[in-house]
NUSETOR-135723 format. One line per 4 residues: number of its first residue (from 1); their letters; for each residue z, y, x of N, C-alpha, C. Coordinates in pm, whole numbers. Layout:
BEGIN
NUM> A> Z Y X Z Y X Z Y X | ...
% end
This chain:
BEGIN
1> XXXX> 0 -120 83 0 0 0 0 125 87 | -63 230 36 -77 354 111 -1 468 44 | 48 560 127 111 682 78 28 801 125 | -10 886 31 -84 1009 60 11 1126 44
5> XXXX> 17 1212 145 106 1328 143 22 1453 166 | 19 1540 67 -59 1664 74 38 1781 72 | 51 1849 185 147 1959 199 75 2091 181 | 111 2163 75 52 2294 48 143 2407 93
9> XXXX> 111 2527 46 189 2643 88 328 2646 27 | 343 2596 -94 473 2599 -161 516 2461 -212 | 421 2372 -233 452 2241 -288 400 2130 -197 | 460 2014 -215 414 1895 -145 387 1787 -250
13> XXXX> 271 1724 -238 232 1622 -335 233 1484 -269 | 280 1386 -344 283 1248 -299 198 1162 -393 | 128 1065 -336 52 970 -418 60 833 -354 | 90 734 -435 98 595 -389 -26 522 -438
17> XXXX> -96 457 -345 -217 382 -376 -200 235 -341 | -251 149 -427 -268 8 -395 -416 -16 -386 | -468 -22 -265 -612 -23 -246 -670 110 -290 | -762 108 -386 -821 231 -439 -752 279 -566
21> XXXX> -653 203 -612 -588 236 -740 -468 328 -718 | -469 439 -790 -357 532 -785 -243 477 -871 | -129 448 -809 -15 389 -878 78 495 -933 | 107 595 -850 202 700 -891 175 826 -812
25> XXXX> 199 940 -873 190 1067 -801 304 1157 -846 | 346 1247 -758 452 1340 -789 437 1464 -701 | 511 1568 -736 506 1692 -658 645 1753 -656 | 676 1822 -547 805 1889 -535 790 2009 -443
29> XXXX> 889 2094 -441 888 2208 -349 923 2161 -209 | 880 2237 -112 894 2195 28 1040 2170 66 | 1132 2250 10 1271 2233 49 1331 2101 1 | 1265 2036 -95 1314 1908 -147 1231 1790 -95
33> XXXX> 1149 1814 8 1052 1714 52 1119 1587 105 | 1222 1600 186 1286 1483 247 1349 1395 140 | 1419 1456 47 1483 1380 -61 1380 1307 -146 | 1270 1374 -179 1166 1312 -261 1099 1198 -187
37> XXXX> 1073 1218 -58 1011 1114 22 1101 991 30 | 1229 1012 48 1324 901 58 1319 815 -69 | 1313 878 -185 1307 806 -312 1179 722 -322 | 1068 778 -277 941 706 -283 943 584 -191
41> XXXX> 993 604 -70 999 494 26 1090 382 -23 | 1198 418 -90 1288 316 -145 1226 245 -264 | 1145 317 -343 1084 258 -461 966 167 -427 | 902 193 -312 784 115 -274 803 60 -132
45> XXXX> 882 -45 -118 909 -100 16 787 -162 82 | 679 -186 7 559 -246 64 463 -142 122 | 501 -17 117 418 86 180 408 57 330 | 285 58 382 267 29 524 196 140 600
49> XXXX> 116 220 530 40 327 596 51 455 515 | 39 567 587 46 697 521 -45 795 591 | -92 892 516 -169 1003 571 -104 1132 526 | -97 1229 616 -43 1359 582 -146 1466 613
53> XXXX> -173 1550 515 -262 1664 531 -179 1788 502 | -174 1881 596 -79 1990 584 -141 2126 614 | -114 2221 524 -147 2361 549 -21 2440 582 | 95 2373 575 224 2436 606 302 2345 700
57> XXXX> 403 2403 761 490 2325 849 585 2239 766 | 604 2116 808 707 2032 748 814 2007 853 | 935 1974 808 1047 1958 901 1030 1833 985 | 1094 1834 1100 1092 1717 1188 1157 1598 1117
61> XXXX> 1260 1624 1037 1326 1516 963 1229 1445 870 | 1141 1523 810 1044 1467 717 947 1374 790 | 890 1421 899 794 1339 974 862 1218 1038 | 984 1237 1086 1057 1123 1145 1084 1015 1042
65> XXXX> 1117 1058 921 1142 962 813 1016 883 781 | 903 951 779 776 884 753 747 780 861 | 757 820 985 721 730 1095 818 614 1110 | 938 628 1055 1034 517 1059 992 405 965
69> XXXX> 915 438 861 883 340 758 736 294 761 | 646 380 803 502 349 791 427 392 916 | 304 340 929 212 391 1030 151 520 977 | 175 629 1046 136 761 996 10 813 1062
73> XXXX> -85 856 980 -206 925 1029 -196 1071 991 | -202 1158 1090 -209 1301 1063 -356 1340 1053 | -396 1384 935 -536 1419 911 -571 1547 987 | -673 1538 1072 -721 1653 1149 -873 1657 1143
77> XXXX> -929 1758 1205 -1076 1770 1209 -1140 1660 1293 | -1059 1587 1369 -1111 1478 1452 -1102 1342 1383 | -1043 1337 1265 -1032 1210 1193 -1169 1163 1146 | -1185 1033 1135 -1311 977 1086 -1326 1006 937
81> XXXX> -1447 1049 897 -1476 1075 756 -1603 1001 717 | -1631 996 588 -1744 919 536 -1865 1006 501 | -1879 1117 573 -1993 1205 551 -2029 1274 682 | -2149 1328 687 -2196 1403 804 -2165 1551 779
85> XXXX> -2093 1611 871 -2050 1751 854 -2151 1844 920 | -2226 1918 837 -2327 2011 888 -2279 2156 882 | -2149 2175 869 -2091 2309 868 -2106 2371 1007 | -2141 2500 1013 -2164 2564 1143 -2036 2576 1225
89> XXXX> -1924 2590 1157 -1795 2600 1226 -1702 2492 1170 | -1725 2367 1206 -1648 2257 1147 -1498 2267 1174 | -1460 2331 1285 -1318 2342 1318 -1245 2438 1224 | -1319 2522 1149 -1256 2616 1056 -1259 2566 912
93> XXXX> -1323 2455 890 -1331 2400 754 -1195 2346 712 | -1145 2390 598 -1014 2349 552 -1005 2199 531 | -891 2143 568 -872 1999 552 -878 1958 406 | -832 2047 318 -839 2016 175 -984 2006 129
97> XXXX> -1069 2093 180 -1212 2087 145 -1276 1960 201 | -1238 1921 322 -1290 1797 379 -1250 1676 295 | -1126 1676 245 -1080 1565 162 -1157 1560 30 | -1187 1675 -27 -1265 1680 -150 -1406 1625 -130
101> XXXX> -1465 1660 -17 -1600 1609 13 -1596 1459 36 | -1491 1411 102 -1476 1267 123 -1466 1193 -10 | -1395 1253 -105 -1385 1193 -238 -1520 1190 -307 | -1597 1296 -293 -1730 1301 -354 -1822 1194 -294
105> XXXX> -1818 1179 -162 -1902 1078 -96 -1864 938 -138 | -1735 917 -162 -1684 785 -201 -1710 754 -349 | -1679 849 -437 -1688 825 -581 -1828 843 -638 | -1910 923 -571 -2047 948 -620 -2147 927 -506
109> XXXX> -2159 804 -457 -2249 777 -343 -2395 801 -382 | -2472 847 -284 -2617 870 -301 -2646 969 -413 | -2556 1066 -433 -2577 1170 -533 -2557 1308 -470 | -2622 1407 -530 -2597 1546 -494 -2474 1591 -572
113> XXXX> -2368 1629 -501 -2242 1659 -568 -2193 1799 -528 | -2158 1878 -629 -2092 2007 -609 -1948 1991 -656 | -1854 2009 -563 -1712 1999 -595 -1655 2140 -605 | -1597 2171 -720 -1536 2302 -744 -1385 2282 -757
117> XXXX> -1311 2342 -665 -1165 2326 -663 -1103 2459 -705 | -1044 2461 -826 -985 2583 -881 -836 2586 -851 | -804 2639 -734 -666 2649 -690 -631 2791 -653 | -552 2809 -545 -519 2943 -497 -646 3022 -473
121> XXXX> -741 2961 -406 -879 3010 -400 -966 2913 -477 | -1083 2957 -517 -1181 2869 -579 -1284 2834 -472 | -1295 2707 -441 -1389 2664 -338 -1503 2585 -400 | -1620 2603 -344 -1740 2533 -387 -1793 2457 -264
125> XXXX> -1804 2326 -275 -1847 2244 -162 -1955 2148 -208 | -2062 2141 -129 -2179 2063 -168 -2211 1955 -65 | -2228 1833 -115 -2272 1721 -32 -2396 1661 -98 | -2499 1636 -17 -2625 1590 -77 -2631 1438 -85
129> XXXX> -2740 1390 -138 -2754 1246 -168 -2757 1159 -43 | -2776 1219 73 -2773 1142 198 -2639 1157 270 | -2537 1202 197 -2400 1216 249 -2388 1320 360 | -2469 1425 350 -2458 1537 444 -2388 1653 373
133> XXXX> -2278 1699 430 -2208 1815 377 -2276 1940 429 | -2325 2024 338 -2403 2141 377 -2323 2271 378 | -2207 2273 310 -2128 2395 307 -2092 2433 164 | -2063 2562 144 -2026 2604 10 -1986 2750 6
137> XXXX> -1884 2780 -74 -1839 2918 -92 -1691 2919 -125 | -1629 3036 -103 -1487 3056 -133 -1472 3189 -207 | -1396 3188 -317 -1369 3312 -389 -1223 3315 -433 | -1171 3431 -475 -1030 3438 -516 -1003 3352 -639
141> XXXX> -886 3288 -639 -846 3208 -754 -788 3293 -865 | -746 3228 -971 -701 3296 -1092 -581 3386 -1065 | -474 3329 -1010 -354 3409 -985 -377 3516 -879 | -464 3487 -783 -495 3585 -680 -562 3709 -740
145> XXXX> -644 3689 -842 -711 3802 -908 -611 3886 -987 | -517 3821 -1054 -412 3896 -1123 -330 3979 -1024 | -290 3917 -915 -207 3986 -816 -282 4102 -752 | -412 4084 -730 -491 4191 -669 -497 4314 -759
149> XXXX> -518 4292 -889 -524 4407 -982 -391 4479 -988 | -281 4405 -983 -149 4466 -987 -118 4538 -856 | -153 4476 -744 -119 4530 -612 -198 4656 -580 | -325 4658 -616 -412 4768 -573 -431 4876 -679
153> XXXX> -352 4873 -786 -352 4981 -886 -208 5024 -910 | -190 5138 -973 -56 5191 -993 6 5146 -1126 | -78 5116 -1226 -23 5095 -1360 -50 4957 -1419 | -139 4881 -1361 -168 4751 -1420 -52 4655 -1392
157> XXXX> -8 4582 -1494 108 4492 -1477 69 4367 -1400 | 171 4293 -1356 147 4164 -1294 144 4059 -1405 | 28 4007 -1432 11 3908 -1538 14 3769 -1476 | 91 3680 -1533 98 3543 -1485 46 3444 -1587
161> XXXX> 60 3479 -1716 18 3387 -1820 -133 3392 -1838 | -191 3277 -1862 -334 3269 -1890 -352 3209 -2029 | -465 3234 -2086 -492 3179 -2217 -640 3159 -2235 | -676 3068 -2326 -815 3043 -2357 -852 3123 -2481
165> XXXX> -961 3194 -2473 -1000 3279 -2585 -1152 3278 -2600 | -1195 3277 -2724 -1339 3281 -2749 -1391 3423 -2752 | -1300 3520 -2760 -1343 3659 -2765 -1361 3715 -2625 | -1437 3821 -2615 -1454 3890 -2488 -1402 4034 -2497
169> XXXX> -1326 4065 -2604 -1269 4198 -2622 -1117 4188 -2623 | -1052 4248 -2526 -907 4248 -2521 -849 4361 -2603 | -745 4334 -2679 -684 4433 -2767 -564 4502 -2703 | -531 4462 -2582 -423 4526 -2506 -460 4518 -2359
173> XXXX> -386 4592 -2276 -415 4588 -2133 -396 4446 -2078 | -289 4381 -2123 -264 4244 -2076 -376 4152 -2118 | -419 4160 -2245 -529 4075 -2291 -658 4107 -2217 | -681 4235 -2192 -803 4276 -2120 -806 4215 -1980
177> XXXX> -691 4212 -1914 -683 4153 -1781 -702 4002 -1788 | -639 3938 -1887 -653 3793 -1901 -797 3753 -1929 | -859 3824 -2022 -999 3794 -2054 -1088 3824 -1936 | -1063 3937 -1869 -1146 3974 -1755 -1141 3870 -1645
181> XXXX> -1022 3820 -1615 -1008 3721 -1509 -1068 3587 -1551 | -1028 3537 -1667 -1073 3403 -1709 -1223 3399 -1735 | -1274 3502 -1801 -1419 3506 -1828 -1499 3520 -1699 | -1451 3605 -1609 -1527 3625 -1485 -1534 3498 -1404
185> XXXX> -1424 3421 -1404 -1425 3294 -1330 -1520 3194 -1394 | -1516 3183 -1528 -1606 3088 -1594 -1751 3128 -1577 | -1780 3260 -1583 -1917 3305 -1558 -1958 3275 -1414 | -1865 3297 -1322 -1893 3269 -1180 -1927 3122 -1159
189> XXXX> -1844 3035 -1216 -1866 2892 -1198 -1999 2850 -1259 | -2027 2895 -1379 -2155 2862 -1442 -2272 2915 -1359 | -2255 3034 -1302 -2361 3091 -1219 -2389 3009 -1095 | -2282 2965 -1029 -2300 2879 -911 -2369 2748 -948
193> XXXX> -2327 2689 -1059 -2388 2563 -1102 -2536 2582 -1129 | -2571 2692 -1195 -2713 2719 -1223 -2793 2735 -1094 | -2734 2799 -994 -2804 2815 -865 -2834 2678 -803 | -2735 2590 -806 -2754 2457 -748 -2853 2375 -830
197> XXXX> -2847 2387 -962 -2938 2311 -1048 -3083 2352 -1026 | -3105 2475 -984 -3241 2522 -957 -3304 2444 -842 | -3220 2397 -749 -3270 2322 -633 -3243 2172 -643 | -3143 2135 -722 -3105 1994 -734 -3087 1959 -882
201> XXXX> -3194 1910 -945 -3189 1883 -1088 -3091 1771 -1123 | -3072 1679 -1030 -2984 1564 -1055 -2843 1589 -1003 | -2797 1712 -1018 -2668 1753 -963 -2551 1694 -1043 | -2450 1644 -971 -2323 1604 -1030 -2220 1711 -994
205> XXXX> -2148 1760 -1095 -2050 1867 -1073 -1910 1815 -1104 | -1819 1832 -1011 -1680 1792 -1028 -1592 1915 -1023 | -1507 1931 -1124 -1411 2042 -1128 -1271 1984 -1113 | -1197 2035 -1017 -1061 1986 -991 -972 2104 -954
209> XXXX> -849 2076 -913 -756 2182 -875 -657 2216 -984 | -562 2301 -951 -452 2333 -1042 -492 2397 -1172 | -601 2472 -1174 -643 2543 -1295 -764 2477 -1362 | -792 2352 -1329 -914 2290 -1381 -910 2273 -1532
213> XXXX> -794 2242 -1590 -784 2222 -1734 -814 2351 -1809 | -758 2461 -1761 -778 2590 -1825 -925 2630 -1825 | -992 2604 -1713 -1129 2652 -1697 -1235 2557 -1754 | -1204 2429 -1759 -1305 2331 -1798 -1361 2355 -1938
217> XXXX> -1276 2403 -2029 -1320 2422 -2168 -1418 2539 -2182 | -1417 2632 -2086 -1501 2751 -2100 -1630 2744 -2018 | -1651 2632 -1948 -1771 2618 -1866 -1882 2556 -1951 | -1998 2616 -1949 -2109 2573 -2034 -2177 2448 -1978
221> XXXX> -2184 2436 -1847 -2256 2325 -1786 -2174 2196 -1792 | -2243 2084 -1779 -2178 1954 -1781 -2104 1930 -1650 | -1976 1893 -1660 -1894 1870 -1542 -1805 1747 -1562 | -1753 1696 -1452 -1647 1596 -1454 -1519 1666 -1410
225> XXXX> -1418 1668 -1497 -1291 1735 -1466 -1186 1631 -1431 | -1119 1649 -1319 -1019 1552 -1274 -912 1622 -1192 | -791 1566 -1194 -680 1628 -1120 -649 1556 -989 | -703 1437 -969 -661 1354 -855 -769 1343 -747
229> XXXX> -867 1427 -750 -983 1413 -663 -945 1422 -515 | -866 1522 -479 -829 1541 -339 -744 1424 -289 | -653 1376 -372 -567 1265 -332 -650 1139 -305 | -751 1115 -388 -837 1000 -367 -919 1015 -239
233> XXXX> -958 1138 -208 -1030 1161 -83 -944 1133 38 | -818 1175 34 -727 1149 145 -701 1000 160 | -690 928 49 -670 783 57 -790 715 121 | -908 761 88 -1030 703 149 -1034 731 298
237> XXXX> -995 851 339 -991 885 482 -890 798 554 | -775 774 493 -675 685 553 -733 545 571 | -805 495 471 -866 362 480 -967 358 594 | -1050 460 607 -1151 465 711 -1089 462 850
241> XXX> -977 532 866 -914 543 998 -817 429 1026 | -799 340 928 -713 225 947 -789 101 986 | -921 103 966 -1004 -15 995 -1043 -21 1143
% end
């Protein structure tokens, strides 16, 4: 059994896999990471391998606990992956984006795939039918847009709540900001998809990330929406580097 550990800026996610099957997943804040990890290790004594992908520092106690129980792979730009990386600056490509592309290559082989990750930033990553990663785009995420409007103006409030609306007319400043952010993101995503469809008629589009549920209902184009895409990509990378 494998353990996937995805360390973000504020949260850490755990996923237990038996082969390719996701058995359990959980998330906690970084300050509770050691306690949460201990519970997982005790619940799954057959865990033998783990992969950690990190955008933040984790404590030495956390890593020591992992290595005491399992063979640990630290995911880096030098790890083996299941696609050809044609990015001009591969050393600057985010590990989370690499994991998403690995998931696309694994779950949709021999297909042109656009992976859209709606998280802190919205990332667009494209892998073609010959498993070559060509690149993509990065734009501000939903909460980042709210914070930018509040930070760079004197009177606009800090909006945190989002909502789905069929209207495009806000009846208050808060509604106007919510509609402006949510509609602009859905228009942006549809626009990117249309650009790719112009060159790749057989395009497969995957939407994932923390805000995927909110955005999926407002996107006009056909997509596959999933929450576990990155975790599955990390599990595949662990399998590749364990053989």
